[in-house]
Structure formats: structure tokens, C-alpha cells
FIKOL-332334 format. One record per residue (C-alpha): residue number from 1; residue in one letter; x, y, z. Coordinates in steps of 0.1 Angstrom, whole numbers, always signed. Layout:
# FIKOL-332334
NODE; n; res; c1; c2; c3
NODE; NUM; A; X; Y; Z
...
# end
This chain:
# FIKOL-332334
NODE; n; res; c1; c2; c3
NODE; 1; X; +122; -29; +180
NODE; 2; X; +116; -42; +215
NODE; 3; X; +141; -34; +242
NODE; 4; X; +143; -52; +275
NODE; 5; X; +167; -54; +304
NODE; 6; X; +168; -87; +323
NODE; 7; X; +189; -104; +349
NODE; 8; X; +184; -142; +355
NODE; 9; X; +203; -173; +364
NODE; 10; X; +204; -203; +340
NODE; 11; X; +210; -237; +355
NODE; 12; X; +234; -262; +339
NODE; 13; X; +269; -273; +333
NODE; 14; X; +290; -251; +310
NODE; 15; X; +317; -269; +290
NODE; 16; X; +335; -249; +264
NODE; 17; X; +365; -256; +241
NODE; 18; X; +378; -244; +208
NODE; 19; X; +399; -250; +178
NODE; 20; X; +415; -216; +186
NODE; 21; X; +409; -213; +223
NODE; 22; X; +419; -234; +253
NODE; 23; X; +390; -254; +268
NODE; 24; X; +373; -239; +298
NODE; 25; X; +344; -247; +321
NODE; 26; X; +321; -230; +346
NODE; 27; X; +291; -241; +366
NODE; 28; X; +258; -223; +368
NODE; 29; X; +239; -219; +400
NODE; 30; X; +208; -240; +405
NODE; 31; X; +189; -207; +412
NODE; 32; X; +196; -170; +407
NODE; 33; X; +222; -162; +433
NODE; 34; X; +245; -134; +444
NODE; 35; X; +271; -123; +419
NODE; 36; X; +301; -147; +418
NODE; 37; X; +324; -124; +399
NODE; 38; X; +332; -87; +398
NODE; 39; X; +327; -69; +365
NODE; 40; X; +352; -43; +354
NODE; 41; X; +341; -7; +360
NODE; 42; X; +315; +5; +334
NODE; 43; X; +309; -30; +320
NODE; 44; X; +276; -32; +301
NODE; 45; X; +267; -63; +281
NODE; 46; X; +241; -60; +253
NODE; 47; X; +226; -83; +227
NODE; 48; X; +207; -79; +194
NODE; 49; X; +185; -107; +181
NODE; 50; X; +178; -114; +145
NODE; 51; X; +142; -114; +132
NODE; 52; X; +134; -147; +150
NODE; 53; X; +133; -130; +184
NODE; 54; X; +143; -143; +218
NODE; 55; X; +114; -166; +221
NODE; 56; X; +123; -186; +190
NODE; 57; X; +130; -217; +212
NODE; 58; X; +162; -219; +192
NODE; 59; X; +195; -200; +188
NODE; 60; X; +182; -166; +197
NODE; 61; X; +168; -180; +230
NODE; 62; X; +200; -198; +237
NODE; 63; X; +220; -166; +231
NODE; 64; X; +197; -147; +254
NODE; 65; X; +201; -174; +282
NODE; 66; X; +239; -172; +279
NODE; 67; X; +241; -134; +282
NODE; 68; X; +216; -132; +311
NODE; 69; X; +235; -159; +330
NODE; 70; X; +268; -141; +326
NODE; 71; X; +252; -108; +335
NODE; 72; X; +237; -124; +366
NODE; 73; X; +271; -138; +378
NODE; 74; X; +287; -104; +372
NODE; 75; X; +261; -85; +390
NODE; 76; X; +250; -63; +361
NODE; 77; X; +219; -62; +338
NODE; 78; X; +220; -70; +301
NODE; 79; X; +203; -48; +276
NODE; 80; X; +187; -70; +250
NODE; 81; X; +170; -57; +218
NODE; 82; X; +148; -78; +195
NODE; 83; X; +148; -70; +158
NODE; 84; X; +116; -73; +138
NODE; 85; X; +134; -75; +105
NODE; 86; X; +167; -68; +88
NODE; 87; X; +161; -31; +85
NODE; 88; X; +164; -28; +123
NODE; 89; X; +199; -45; +126
NODE; 90; X; +220; -14; +120
NODE; 91; X; +198; +10; +140
NODE; 92; X; +196; -14; +169
NODE; 93; X; +234; -17; +170
NODE; 94; X; +237; +21; +168
NODE; 95; X; +213; +25; +197
NODE; 96; X; +232; +1; +219
NODE; 97; X; +265; +19; +212
NODE; 98; X; +248; +51; +222
NODE; 99; X; +236; +35; +254
NODE; 100; X; +272; +28; +264
NODE; 101; X; +274; -10; +257
NODE; 102; X; +309; -23; +261
NODE; 103; X; +303; -57; +246
NODE; 104; X; +275; -64; +221
NODE; 105; X; +265; -99; +211
NODE; 106; X; +247; -102; +177
NODE; 107; X; +227; -134; +171
NODE; 108; X; +229; -149; +137
NODE; 109; X; +247; -146; +104
NODE; 110; X; +220; -122; +91
NODE; 111; X; +236; -95; +113
NODE; 112; X; +271; -100; +99
NODE; 113; X; +273; -69; +77
NODE; 114; X; +258; -47; +103
NODE; 115; X; +281; -61; +130
NODE; 116; X; +312; -55; +109
NODE; 117; X; +301; -20; +101
NODE; 118; X; +294; -12; +137
NODE; 119; X; +326; -28; +150
NODE; 120; X; +347; -9; +125
NODE; 121; X; +331; +24; +134
NODE; 122; X; +335; +16; +172
NODE; 123; X; +369; +0; +178
NODE; 124; X; +366; +5; +216
NODE; 125; X; +334; -17; +218
NODE; 126; X; +338; -55; +219
NODE; 127; X; +316; -76; +197
NODE; 128; X; +306; -113; +197
NODE; 129; X; +288; -127; +167
NODE; 130; X; +270; -160; +168
NODE; 131; X; +269; -183; +138
NODE; 132; X; +291; -162; +115
NODE; 133; X; +328; -157; +108
NODE; 134; X; +325; -119; +103
NODE; 135; X; +345; -124; +71
NODE; 136; X; +325; -105; +45
NODE; 137; X; +354; -99; +22
NODE; 138; X; +362; -137; +22
NODE; 139; X; +399; -133; +28
NODE; 140; X; +400; -159; +56
NODE; 141; X; +403; -134; +85
NODE; 142; X; +378; -116; +107
NODE; 143; X; +370; -82; +93
NODE; 144; X; +376; -63; +125
NODE; 145; X; +399; -69; +154
NODE; 146; X; +372; -63; +180
NODE; 147; X; +348; -91; +168
NODE; 148; X; +348; -126; +183
NODE; 149; X; +331; -151; +160
NODE; 150; X; +313; -181; +176
NODE; 151; X; +308; -209; +151
NODE; 152; X; +297; -246; +153
NODE; 153; X; +308; -275; +132
NODE; 154; X; +272; -289; +134
NODE; 155; X; +278; -312; +105
NODE; 156; X; +294; -336; +130
NODE; 157; X; +263; -337; +152
NODE; 158; X; +240; -338; +122
NODE; 159; X; +260; -368; +109
NODE; 160; X; +250; -386; +141
NODE; 161; X; +213; -375; +137
NODE; 162; X; +214; -387; +100
NODE; 163; X; +227; -421; +111
NODE; 164; X; +199; -423; +137
NODE; 165; X; +173; -413; +112
NODE; 166; X; +184; -439; +88
NODE; 167; X; +182; -466; +115
NODE; 168; X; +148; -454; +126
NODE; 169; X; +130; -450; +93
NODE; 170; X; +105; -476; +81
NODE; 171; X; +97; -460; +48
NODE; 172; X; +133; -458; +38
NODE; 173; X; +129; -421; +30
NODE; 174; X; +140; -392; +53
NODE; 175; X; +138; -354; +45
NODE; 176; X; +152; -321; +54
NODE; 177; X; +145; -284; +45
NODE; 178; X; +160; -251; +55
NODE; 179; X; +152; -214; +57
NODE; 180; X; +178; -202; +32
NODE; 181; X; +209; -218; +17
NODE; 182; X; +235; -202; +40
NODE; 183; X; +265; -222; +53
NODE; 184; X; +252; -222; +88
NODE; 185; X; +219; -237; +76
NODE; 186; X; +232; -261; +50
NODE; 187; X; +258; -275; +73
NODE; 188; X; +230; -293; +92
NODE; 189; X; +215; -306; +60
NODE; 190; X; +247; -318; +45
NODE; 191; X; +260; -335; +77
NODE; 192; X; +226; -352; +80
NODE; 193; X; +228; -365; +45
NODE; 194; X; +264; -377; +51
NODE; 195; X; +252; -396; +82
NODE; 196; X; +225; -414; +62
NODE; 197; X; +250; -423; +35
NODE; 198; X; +274; -437; +61
NODE; 199; X; +246; -458; +75
NODE; 200; X; +238; -471; +41
NODE; 201; X; +274; -481; +34
NODE; 202; X; +278; -497; +68
NODE; 203; X; +245; -516; +68
NODE; 204; X; +240; -523; +31
NODE; 205; X; +207; -503; +31
NODE; 206; X; +194; -477; +6
NODE; 207; X; +178; -450; +27
NODE; 208; X; +169; -420; +5
NODE; 209; X; +174; -383; +15
NODE; 210; X; +150; -358; -1
NODE; 211; X; +153; -321; +3
NODE; 212; X; +191; -319; +0
NODE; 213; X; +215; -328; -28
NODE; 214; X; +250; -333; -15
NODE; 215; X; +266; -331; -49
NODE; 216; X; +248; -299; -59
NODE; 217; X; +250; -285; -24
NODE; 218; X; +214; -273; -28
NODE; 219; X; +179; -284; -17
NODE; 220; X; +146; -274; -3
NODE; 221; X; +144; -239; +12
NODE; 222; X; +115; -217; +24
NODE; 223; X; +132; -184; +15
NODE; 224; X; +131; -171; +51
NODE; 225; X; +130; -180; +88
NODE; 226; X; +94; -175; +96
NODE; 227; X; +68; -202; +106
NODE; 228; X; +46; -194; +76
NODE; 229; X; +26; -211; +49
NODE; 230; X; +56; -213; +26
NODE; 231; X; +75; -232; +53
NODE; 232; X; +44; -255; +57
NODE; 233; X; +42; -261; +20
NODE; 234; X; +79; -269; +19
NODE; 235; X; +75; -295; +46
NODE; 236; X; +44; -309; +30
NODE; 237; X; +63; -314; -3
NODE; 238; X; +87; -337; +16
NODE; 239; X; +59; -355; +34
NODE; 240; X; +43; -362; +0
NODE; 241; X; +75; -381; -9
NODE; 242; X; +68; -407; +19
NODE; 243; X; +93; -395; +45
NODE; 244; X; +89; -406; +80
NODE; 245; X; +118; -385; +95
NODE; 246; X; +119; -347; +90
NODE; 247; X; +148; -322; +98
NODE; 248; X; +137; -286; +95
NODE; 249; X; +167; -261; +98
NODE; 250; X; +160; -225; +105
NODE; 251; X; +146; -215; +139
NODE; 252; X; +108; -212; +139
NODE; 253; X; +103; -230; +106
NODE; 254; X; +101; -263; +126
NODE; 255; X; +67; -251; +138
NODE; 256; X; +53; -253; +103
NODE; 257; X; +69; -287; +99
NODE; 258; X; +52; -299; +130
NODE; 259; X; +18; -286; +118
NODE; 260; X; +22; -303; +85
NODE; 261; X; +31; -336; +102
NODE; 262; X; +0; -334; +124
NODE; 263; X; -22; -326; +95
NODE; 264; X; -8; -356; +76
NODE; 265; X; -21; -380; +102
NODE; 266; X; +11; -401; +96
NODE; 267; X; +37; -413; +121
NODE; 268; X; +65; -389; +112
NODE; 269; X; +94; -381; +136
NODE; 270; X; +111; -347; +136
NODE; 271; X; +146; -337; +144
NODE; 272; X; +152; -303; +161
NODE; 273; X; +182; -280; +157
NODE; 274; X; +202; -257; +180
NODE; 275; X; +183; -265; +212
NODE; 276; X; +167; -296; +226
NODE; 277; X; +132; -290; +213
NODE; 278; X; +117; -316; +236
NODE; 279; X; +127; -293; +265
NODE; 280; X; +123; -258; +249
NODE; 281; X; +90; -266; +232
NODE; 282; X; +71; -294; +250
NODE; 283; X; +42; -290; +226
NODE; 284; X; +61; -309; +199
NODE; 285; X; +79; -333; +223
NODE; 286; X; +59; -363; +210
NODE; 287; X; +73; -357; +175
NODE; 288; X; +110; -352; +184
NODE; 289; X; +133; -381; +177
NODE; 290; X; +163; -361; +188
NODE; 291; X; +178; -326; +184
NODE; 292; X; +211; -315; +169
NODE; 293; X; +226; -293; +197
NODE; 294; X; +247; -262; +195
NODE; 295; X; +262; -248; +227
NODE; 296; X; +253; -213; +219
NODE; 297; X; +243; -205; +255
NODE; 298; X; +275; -218; +269
NODE; 299; X; +298; -201; +243
NODE; 300; X; +279; -168; +248
NODE; 301; X; +281; -171; +285
NODE; 302; X; +318; -177; +285
NODE; 303; X; +325; -149; +260
NODE; 304; X; +305; -123; +279
NODE; 305; X; +319; -134; +313
NODE; 306; X; +355; -131; +299
NODE; 307; X; +346; -96; +286
NODE; 308; X; +331; -86; +319
NODE; 309; X; +364; -96; +337
NODE; 310; X; +385; -76; +312
NODE; 311; X; +397; -108; +294
NODE; 312; X; +379; -105; +261
NODE; 313; X; +395; -127; +235
NODE; 314; X; +386; -121; +198
NODE; 315; X; +399; -155; +187
NODE; 316; X; +372; -175; +169
NODE; 317; X; +355; -203; +188
NODE; 318; X; +345; -234; +169
NODE; 319; X; +322; -259; +187
NODE; 320; X; +329; -296; +178
NODE; 321; X; +320; -330; +192
NODE; 322; X; +354; -331; +208
NODE; 323; X; +350; -300; +229
NODE; 324; X; +312; -306; +234
NODE; 325; X; +302; -275; +216
NODE; 326; X; +279; -296; +195
NODE; 327; X; +260; -329; +201
NODE; 328; X; +227; -346; +199
NODE; 329; X; +199; -347; +225
NODE; 330; X; +186; -379; +242
NODE; 331; X; +158; -397; +224
NODE; 332; X; +134; -388; +252
NODE; 333; X; +99; -400; +242
NODE; 334; X; +114; -421; +214
NODE; 335; X; +137; -441; +238
NODE; 336; X; +115; -471; +236
NODE; 337; X; +110; -467; +198
NODE; 338; X; +146; -468; +186
NODE; 339; X; +166; -500; +182
NODE; 340; X; +183; -514; +213
NODE; 341; X; +217; -511; +196
NODE; 342; X; +214; -475; +182
NODE; 343; X; +227; -456; +212
NODE; 344; X; +258; -478; +214
NODE; 345; X; +264; -474; +177
NODE; 346; X; +261; -436; +180
NODE; 347; X; +286; -435; +209
NODE; 348; X; +311; -455; +189
NODE; 349; X; +305; -433; +158
NODE; 350; X; +311; -402; +178
NODE; 351; X; +344; -415; +191
NODE; 352; X; +354; -423; +155
NODE; 353; X; +345; -388; +144
NODE; 354; X; +365; -373; +172
NODE; 355; X; +395; -395; +165
NODE; 356; X; +394; -387; +128
NODE; 357; X; +387; -422; +118
NODE; 358; X; +354; -411; +103
NODE; 359; X; +355; -378; +83
NODE; 360; X; +326; -354; +83
NODE; 361; X; +330; -327; +57
NODE; 362; X; +319; -291; +63
NODE; 363; X; +328; -256; +53
NODE; 364; X; +346; -252; +87
NODE; 365; X; +371; -281; +82
NODE; 366; X; +380; -277; +45
# end
């Protein structure tokens, strides 16, 4: 494992709401500044990454940015631990408890079992888990009273991205693949496919989605979340089916998708997930049509800041289009390549999803 202590300011506007929580907002300083809030005595924020690490340019990185911003504003230093693989999750959590951490943020559904076990054994420590409901017995409730789940109904944002992909494609075929068939992965793929289907019905087109079967709730998966040859082969199999838009879902596996696209020599656009890949990884900016965004940094920041002030609330947070917990990034380099009417159509569609006039199905709204 790798342990670091960092304190930094993250610029931006924080907007947070919830199905279970009242909406709230906070502004980040343009540069690292003096603490703007006073932490309760003995407060120590900590974080454990999954195997992707904090430089994954995706959800681990966003979580890291959120905790370091909150720590900066509270005038404390966050202890952050990177996990190399799943065997380190439980030992890393035990180490943080031993170091006196008062709130521990675990990044990713892969840490669910270890988080529940640690939280159950340490009821005086507060836990925040990103991308998981911490409901391992599937009874509809969080498994420990001291865990706050942070979840995102990304199907709503992926629906918009699917609509955009269907409007952009020239081959009439778009594709998606994921790391593993977990709900927090497949929610992107299913929302994407729903958006393509909605476009087809609205426009009378027949854009085909490969890599995900909505009826079977299954599709193309690499078996992990590493940018390896398997991920590259999975992307290539979709490229071979004449796609010209590709949605990889699973942290670093987008890197393998980008490599396969470049090797193909074809004009294939890619859609990022979690963070705006045009900004977090400029090396692939020329490939990115848009990105499906999750406000992981904002939700983490708000949760840690509340804990630091003694106001920890374990009620689950669910990010939606309505509370701006999810969304899609600008078209950036593709602004001149998309149709003139697309952005307006997406704005109208987003409003219809928020109002309930257009239904987007996901495991979070069943």
C-alpha cells in the first residue's frame, strides 16, 4: 500500500442535493487559502482508494480532490491510502482506524464488504462509501448506522450521452463495454442504451448499440478495472463491429479503448465517465465527444466537511440531474462537429427527465 498525507485547495463551485438530504452548496477558494471552518477537536479525515489508485483520472481522483479540499478548509491534513488490490482493503482500513481516523471515506463498491466489517467493529468511527449502498444483506437498509452511502443515478446522464451518440454517429453503430457487471458500472451502459433507443423512437432512426443488451442486462466486460490487453481486446471487438462512438465504463479501462481507437486509424469518438476526461486527461481530449459526470468530489467534500464540524449525517446521498449530482460535460473539441440543434435538444430532454415526463430506468429508482 502507499500512504500519503496531503492538504490542497480544489477550485470550483460545489452544488449538492439528495433524495434523502436537503440541498446544500459551498464555494471553493480559487487558490489554497487559510482554513474557513474550524474542525471539532481530534478530527482526522482519511480515505482508502480501490485498486485504481488516486491518479486514475476518474472516481478515485475525484474522491481524493473532495477530501483534500474539505481538509484544507478545516485546517487539517487528510491521510489517504492507495490499495494495490482487494487483499489490501481490510488491512488498510484497520491501519487507518489504528491511526485515529474519525471519518474514513472508502472509494468504490469493491470496498463494500471491508467497509461494513470495519464500521461494524468500530461504531465510533464515521464512514462514507462512494458508489455503494453498503447493503450487503440486500434488505434495503445500510448495514451499519455509521456508514453514509454516496450514490449516483448516472443512468439519467448516460441517457443524455446515448442520445448525443445516436445523433453524432455516421455508421449507425455505437458501443459500450465495462469492467465488471456491477450495478454501478452497468447503470452507465443501460442508461446509454436507453438514450439511443429514445433517439431512435423520436427520430425514426435505427442506431444499433453493441456491447450491452438491455433485455438481458448483460454485455461486454473486461473482467477487471485495469488498462490491460484484455480491455484493449474488448474495445477492439466493438470497433470491429463498425462503431464510431465508444463508451468505456470502469476507471482506467478507457485508456485501452483510446489505444485501440488510435490503432484502428478510424474516426471514433469516445465518451468518458465520472470525470470530464478532456480536462483530467488531455492526452485523449481529441477523442472525447463528452463525459458522463458524477459529482463525487462535491459529495465527498460536503460529507467530510459536515463530519469535521460535528454534523455527520449517515442518510444516503443520491446524485441526480435535478440536484446536479450527475450531468454531461461540454462537447469541447467536438463542439463544431455535433449538429447545431443537439445541445438544445439535450437541454429540453434533461428538463423532461427532471420533470418525470421522460422516464430513465435504473436500479436506484425501481
